[in-house]
Every structure is written in C-alpha cells, then in structure tokens.
C-alpha positions as CSV (number, residue, x, y, z in Angstrom):
1,S,110.8,71.3,131.0
2,S,111.2,74.7,129.3
3,K,114.5,76.1,128.2
4,L,115.7,79.1,130.1
5,H,117.4,82.2,128.7
6,F,120.8,83.5,129.8
7,T,119.0,86.0,132.1
8,S,117.4,83.1,133.9
9,L,120.1,83.3,136.5
10,L,118.5,86.6,137.6
11,S,114.9,85.5,137.3
12,L,114.6,81.9,138.3
13,T,111.5,81.2,140.5
14,T,110.1,78.1,142.2
15,P,106.5,77.2,143.0
16,L,104.9,79.1,145.9
17,N,104.9,77.0,149.0
18,V,101.9,78.7,150.6
19,S,98.7,76.7,150.3
20,T,95.9,79.1,149.3
21,S,93.4,76.6,150.7
22,L,94.5,77.5,154.2
23,V,93.6,81.2,153.6
24,K,89.8,81.8,153.9
25,F,88.5,85.3,153.4
26,S,85.2,86.7,154.6
27,P,83.5,90.1,154.5
28,E,84.8,90.5,158.1
29,T,88.5,89.9,157.1
30,S,90.4,93.0,157.8
31,L,92.7,94.6,155.2
32,S,95.6,94.2,157.6
33,A,95.0,90.5,157.7
34,I,94.9,90.3,153.9
35,D,98.1,92.4,153.8
36,S,99.7,90.0,156.2
37,Y,98.9,87.0,154.0
38,S,100.4,88.9,151.0
39,I,103.6,89.6,153.0
40,V,103.9,86.0,153.9
41,A,103.4,84.9,150.3
42,N,105.8,87.4,148.9
43,N,108.4,86.5,151.5
44,S,108.0,82.9,150.6
45,I,108.5,83.6,146.9
46,M,111.5,85.8,147.6
47,A,113.1,83.1,149.8
48,D,112.6,80.3,147.3
49,D,113.7,82.6,144.5
50,T,116.9,83.6,146.3
51,K,117.7,79.9,147.2
52,T,117.2,78.8,143.6
53,K,119.4,81.6,142.3
54,F,122.1,80.7,144.8
55,Y,122.1,77.0,143.7
56,A,122.0,77.9,140.0
57,I,125.0,80.2,140.3
58,L,126.9,77.7,142.6
59,Y,126.4,74.7,140.3
60,C,127.1,76.6,137.1
61,T,130.4,77.8,138.6
62,L,131.3,74.3,139.7
63,L,130.5,73.0,136.3
64,A,132.6,75.6,134.5
65,F,135.6,74.8,136.7
66,Q,135.2,71.1,136.6
67,F,134.8,71.0,132.8
68,G,137.6,73.5,132.3
69,L,140.2,71.9,134.6
70,Q,139.4,68.2,134.4
71,P,141.8,67.4,131.5
72,M,144.6,69.2,133.2
73,I,143.9,67.6,136.5
74,A,143.8,64.1,135.0
75,N,147.0,64.7,133.0
76,R,149.0,66.1,135.9
77,L,147.8,63.9,138.7
78,T,147.6,60.5,137.0
79,A,151.0,58.8,136.9
80,P,152.2,57.4,133.6
81,G,152.2,53.8,134.9
82,V,148.6,53.9,136.2
83,S,146.3,51.5,134.4
84,K,143.6,53.3,132.4
85,S,141.1,50.5,133.3
86,S,141.8,51.0,137.0
87,V,141.0,54.8,136.7
88,V,137.7,54.1,134.9
89,I,136.8,51.3,137.4
90,A,137.5,53.6,140.4
91,T,135.4,56.4,138.7
92,E,132.5,54.1,138.3
93,F,132.8,52.9,141.9
94,V,132.7,56.5,143.1
95,K,129.5,57.0,141.1
96,I,128.0,54.0,142.8
97,I,128.8,55.6,146.2
98,I,127.3,58.9,145.2
99,A,124.1,57.0,144.0
100,I,123.9,55.1,147.3
101,F,124.0,58.2,149.4
102,S,121.5,59.9,147.1
103,L,119.1,56.9,147.4
104,L,119.4,56.9,151.2
105,S,118.1,60.4,151.2
106,E,114.9,59.2,149.4
107,S,111.9,58.1,151.4
108,S,111.5,54.5,152.5
109,I,108.4,54.3,150.3
110,E,110.4,55.3,147.2
111,R,113.2,52.8,148.0
112,Q,110.6,50.1,148.4
113,R,109.1,51.0,145.1
114,I,112.5,50.8,143.4
115,K,113.1,47.4,145.0
116,E,109.7,45.9,144.0
117,S,109.8,47.3,140.4
118,W,113.4,46.1,139.6
119,R,113.7,43.1,137.2
120,F,117.0,41.7,136.0
121,V,115.8,41.2,132.5
122,D,114.7,44.8,132.3
123,S,118.0,46.0,133.8
124,I,119.9,44.1,131.0
125,K,117.7,45.7,128.4
126,V,118.0,49.2,129.7
127,A,121.5,49.5,131.1
128,A,123.9,46.8,129.9
129,V,124.6,47.8,126.3
130,P,124.9,51.6,127.0
131,A,127.1,50.9,130.0
132,T,129.5,48.8,128.0
133,L,129.7,51.6,125.4
134,Y,130.3,54.2,128.1
135,A,133.1,52.0,129.6
136,I,134.9,51.9,126.3
137,Q,134.3,55.6,125.8
138,N,135.8,56.4,129.2
139,L,138.9,54.3,128.4
140,A,139.3,56.3,125.2
141,V,138.9,59.5,127.1
142,Q,141.8,58.6,129.5
143,Y,144.1,58.3,126.5
144,G,142.9,61.7,125.3
145,Y,143.8,63.3,128.6
146,V,147.3,62.0,128.4
147,L,148.1,62.5,124.7
148,L,146.4,65.9,124.0
149,D,146.7,69.3,125.5
150,S,143.8,70.4,127.7
151,M,142.3,72.9,125.2
152,T,142.4,70.6,122.2
153,F,140.8,67.8,124.3
154,N,138.0,70.0,125.6
155,L,137.2,71.5,122.3
156,L,137.3,68.3,120.3
157,N,135.4,66.4,123.0
158,Q,132.4,68.7,122.2
159,T,131.9,66.8,118.9
160,K,129.9,64.3,121.1
161,T,127.0,66.7,120.4
162,L,127.4,66.0,116.7
163,S,127.5,62.3,117.4
164,A,124.4,62.5,119.7
165,A,122.4,64.4,117.1
166,F,123.3,61.8,114.4
167,W,122.4,58.7,116.5
168,L,119.2,60.3,117.9
169,W,118.1,60.9,114.3
170,I,119.0,57.3,113.3
171,I,117.6,55.5,116.3
172,L,114.8,57.8,117.5
173,D,114.1,59.9,114.5
174,Q,114.7,63.1,116.5
175,R,115.3,66.0,114.2
176,Q,117.4,69.1,114.7
177,S,116.3,72.7,114.2
178,I,117.9,74.8,111.5
179,P,120.1,76.8,114.0
180,Q,121.1,73.5,115.6
181,L,122.1,72.0,112.2
182,F,124.3,75.1,111.7
183,A,125.7,74.6,115.2
184,L,126.6,71.0,114.3
185,F,128.3,72.3,111.1
186,L,130.4,74.7,113.2
187,L,131.4,71.8,115.5
188,L,132.6,69.8,112.5
189,A,134.5,72.8,111.3
190,A,136.1,73.1,114.7
191,A,137.1,69.5,114.7
192,L,138.8,69.9,111.3
193,V,140.7,73.0,112.5
194,L,141.9,71.2,115.6
195,T,143.2,68.2,113.7
196,T,145.5,70.4,111.5
197,S,149.0,71.5,112.2
198,E,149.5,74.8,113.9
199,G,150.2,77.7,111.5
200,T,150.0,75.7,108.3
201,F,146.5,74.2,108.7
202,S,147.9,71.1,107.0
203,F,146.4,67.6,107.4
204,S,149.7,65.8,106.4
205,A,150.7,63.1,108.8
206,P,154.4,64.2,109.3
207,S,153.2,67.5,110.7
208,L,151.4,65.8,113.6
209,S,153.2,63.4,116.0
210,S,152.0,59.8,116.3
211,D,150.9,60.3,119.9
212,Y,148.9,63.4,118.9
213,Q,147.2,61.5,116.1
214,F,146.4,58.6,118.4
215,G,144.9,61.1,120.9
216,L,142.7,62.6,118.3
217,I,141.5,59.2,117.2
218,M,140.7,58.3,120.9
219,V,138.7,61.5,121.5
220,A,136.9,61.1,118.2
221,T,136.0,57.5,119.2
222,A,134.9,58.6,122.6
223,S,132.6,61.2,121.1
224,M,131.0,58.7,118.7
225,L,130.4,56.2,121.4
226,S,129.0,58.9,123.7
227,G,126.3,59.9,121.2
228,M,125.4,56.3,120.4
229,S,125.2,55.3,124.1
230,A,123.1,58.4,124.9
231,A,120.6,57.5,122.1
232,L,120.4,53.9,123.2
233,T,119.8,54.9,126.8
234,Q,117.1,57.3,125.8
235,Q,115.4,54.7,123.6
236,A,115.6,52.1,126.4
237,L,114.1,54.5,129.0
238,V,111.1,55.2,126.8
239,D,109.5,52.0,128.2
240,F,110.9,52.5,131.7
241,R,110.2,56.2,132.4
242,K,109.7,55.6,136.2
243,R,113.3,54.4,136.7
244,Q,114.9,56.4,139.4
245,P,117.9,58.4,138.0
246,F,120.4,57.7,140.7
247,F,119.5,54.0,140.8
248,F,119.9,53.8,137.0
249,S,123.3,55.5,137.3
250,A,124.4,52.8,139.8
251,E,123.2,50.1,137.4
252,M,125.2,51.6,134.6
253,A,128.3,51.8,136.8
254,L,128.0,48.2,137.9
255,Y,127.7,46.9,134.3
256,G,130.6,49.1,133.3
257,I,132.8,47.7,136.0
258,F,131.8,44.2,135.1
259,F,132.8,44.8,131.4
260,L,136.1,46.4,132.4
261,L,137.0,43.5,134.7
262,L,136.2,41.1,132.0
263,N,138.3,43.1,129.6
264,L,141.3,42.8,132.0
265,L,141.4,39.1,131.4
266,F,142.7,39.8,127.9
267,N,145.4,42.4,128.7
268,N,148.4,42.8,131.0
269,D,147.0,45.3,133.5
270,I,146.8,42.8,136.3
271,K,149.8,40.7,135.3
272,G,152.1,43.8,135.3
273,G,152.2,44.4,139.0
274,G,148.5,44.6,139.9
275,L,145.5,46.7,138.7
276,F,146.1,49.6,141.1
277,S,149.9,49.6,141.0
278,H,151.5,53.1,140.7
279,W,148.5,54.6,142.4
280,D,148.8,57.3,145.1
281,L,146.4,59.6,146.9
282,L,146.7,62.2,144.2
283,T,145.3,59.7,141.6
284,L,142.0,59.8,143.5
285,V,141.6,63.6,142.7
286,P,140.8,63.3,139.0
287,V,138.7,60.1,139.7
288,I,136.5,62.0,142.2
289,T,136.2,65.2,140.1
290,N,135.3,63.2,137.0
291,A,132.6,61.2,138.9
292,C,131.1,64.3,140.4
293,G,131.0,66.0,136.9
294,G,127.9,64.1,135.8
295,L,126.1,64.9,139.0
296,I,126.9,68.6,138.6
297,V,125.6,68.6,135.1
298,G,122.3,67.2,136.3
299,L,122.1,69.8,139.1
300,V,122.8,72.6,136.6
301,T,120.1,71.4,134.3
302,K,117.6,71.2,137.2
303,Y,118.3,74.6,138.7
304,A,119.3,76.7,135.6
305,G,118.3,74.9,132.5
306,G,120.0,73.7,129.3
307,V,120.8,77.1,127.9
308,V,122.6,78.3,131.0
309,K,124.5,75.0,131.1
310,G,125.8,75.8,127.6
311,F,127.1,79.1,128.9
312,S,128.8,77.3,131.7
313,L,130.6,75.1,129.2
314,I,131.7,78.2,127.3
315,V,133.1,79.7,130.5
316,G,134.8,76.4,131.1
317,I,136.6,76.5,127.8
318,I,137.9,80.0,128.7
319,I,139.1,78.6,132.1
320,T,140.9,75.9,130.2
321,G,142.8,78.4,128.1
322,I,143.7,80.5,131.1
323,A,144.9,77.5,133.2
324,Q,146.9,76.1,130.3
325,Y,148.7,79.4,129.9
326,F,149.5,79.9,133.6
327,V,150.2,76.3,134.5
328,D,151.7,74.8,131.4
329,G,153.1,78.1,130.0
330,K,151.5,77.4,126.7
331,P,149.8,80.4,125.0
332,L,146.8,79.8,122.7
333,G,147.6,79.3,119.1
334,L,145.7,80.4,116.0
335,K,143.8,77.2,115.7
336,D,143.0,77.2,119.4
337,G,141.4,80.7,119.2
338,L,139.5,79.7,116.1
339,G,138.3,76.5,117.7
340,I,137.1,78.4,120.8
341,V,135.0,80.7,118.7
342,L,133.5,77.9,116.6
343,V,132.7,75.7,119.6
344,S,131.4,78.5,121.8
345,V,129.0,79.7,119.0
346,S,128.0,76.1,118.4
347,I,127.2,75.4,122.1
348,F,125.1,78.6,122.3
349,L,123.1,78.0,119.1
350,H,122.5,74.3,119.9
351,S,121.3,74.9,123.4
352,R,119.4,78.2,122.7
353,Y,117.4,77.0,119.7
354,P,115.9,73.6,120.2
355,P,113.3,72.2,117.7
356,K,109.9,73.6,118.2
357,K,107.4,71.1,119.5
358,K,104.6,70.3,117.1
359,P,101.1,71.3,118.5
360,E,99.1,68.3,119.5
361,K,96.2,67.5,117.2
362,I,92.7,67.7,118.8
363,S,90.3,65.1,117.6
364,K,86.9,66.1,116.3
365,D,85.2,64.0,119.0
366,Q,86.5,66.1,121.8
C-alpha cells in the first residue's frame, strides 16, 4: 500500500464501482447515451471519493483526540486503589468484544475459512509470546498514566518507534531510510530532554521525584516491549499472511488475559479485596477509549495512510498540551515545548520518508 501525502485528505479516491463490461458501444450508440454513461461513472467516482474523504477526516479526528486525551482520561477516571491488572484485563476483554462483532459482520464463508484454518500450535507460535509482551507493556503504561503528566507521557511514549526500528532491524533485518534515522535521533533527543529537570536540564536524581523517575522507567520499558512485540508479531505473520486481523486481535487478547490472570497468583490484587474492587462506571471510560484506540489506528491507516496518521498524532500532542493547560492548569514548560518540536518533526520525517523499495530483478530467462 502506497504512502499518502498530507494533501491526501483532499484527493483520496476509491476504485470505480461501475463495471465497464456492462457498457457495450456500437456505431449506433448515440452521443447522449455515451454522455449518460460518463455521468453515471463520474457520479460514482464523486460519491466514493466523498465517502472516503469523510471517513478519513472522521477517523483522523477521532485518533487525534483519543491519542491526545487518553493519558488524562486514564489519570483522572481511574481511582488510586484500582488494580492495574484489572484495567488491562478489562481492556483486553473489550478488544475481544469488538473483534467478535467485527467477525460477525464477515461472510459465513470467511468465518468458516477462519474456523477450518485455525490450529492451536500455529496460534501459540503466532500470538502467545507477543501477547505476553503486550500484556506486560500495558501494565507498565498504566503506571505511566498515573505517575507522569499527560504531555510527558505522550511524548516519551513515542520512543516506541525507536524501539520498533531497532527490533525490526535485529529480527527481520529491516533497514531505515536516512531521514528515518535522523527522525529516530530526534526521538532519542526528545527522550533525553524529557528526563531532565525543568529549567536546569539536569539529570541528577535529587531534581526528579522518585515517582517521576519510576514513571519514566515504566514508559521506557513499555516502549521497548512495544517494539519487540511488534517485530515478533510481524515475523510470526510472515508464514501466516492469511490470518484475519480481527481474529488475530482476539487471539492476542485471550493470551494476554491468561498471562495476567496467571500473574495475579503471585501478587495481592485478588487478596486485597478482589480484582475489581474500587471500580465504578467511570473506570470503564478509559478502558473503552483505550481499547478503541487500536481499532481507530487501523481505520486511519486504511482510509488515509501512514503519513496522515502521523499528522493526526502531531495534532494529538497539541491537544494534550491544550487540555493539560485548561484542565490541570499546568502551562507547558521549556522542555515540553522542545519535546513537542522534536517529536513532531520526528513523526513527520519517519512517516513521510520510508525506505525506497528495491526494484525486483528480472531473470534473463523471462
């Protein structure tokens, strides 16, 4: 799939839905008939184009707000006593519900194909390990939500791109373009800026609270695991390219829940009043918005492309800053402003300039 430019939101098109095989011209065909066919075809193109533009703008807007507000929503609506494991388990469960409804919209033939092609051994190979890593990653993210401010979390969380590039290179030997390498350098610089003390740009431990330091460690751990699990998933799917995306998402969620429940046997989440103690209806809000976030990313990629998705994330960062100022009353500091510039430029460069595909060699026998 080709990468789309920023102007793609104004020029997206879809394949023409009018079959030319149904239109047969003869010397007797009148010009008015030909014009009629042209009008029908043009109207079809315009209708499809308008529909695609609408969905592209809608999903890009939803992604910007979901990405920008998710840390604040999780921080404010998740009570301090709520178990981090319970939040992740609930999020994975919502993902399974979304996947089930999506699969029900598929044809019966497609559902039968999924059923007949599924093998437990294959499922373990493809989904088990990445799902476990994702579960640990999501637990670390929950700590980041609580211990860091929204802007720091969202900016630092983008270092998962740096992690993904590293692990894709190690595991799949996927190289980055020169602009992408520079973008990764900018991400690293942003991470260093965000881990310093405001105003002094000092790395000394006394200038940063212990909670803040632990939050930084958790987000850094989540970013590293995100890149590793993404690379392992991509490697596993090389041999299973026909795996249905929503079904695969449900598999991953199930394995993640299993790991988290197993992990609960070794901590006090259940013993201390129950897994879902301190929950209320508001706790479901960040769970649902987080679960829908992955679905929105997929829809943006489908209707707008990777470059436009990058711009949506940049807008989301701006939304984070605005919301943090008006809701928390916290203005952006010097390091926040510098971090926004570095991360935004990095997102743009990395999504805009992918590696050029090598031309396929044509054998002499052909």
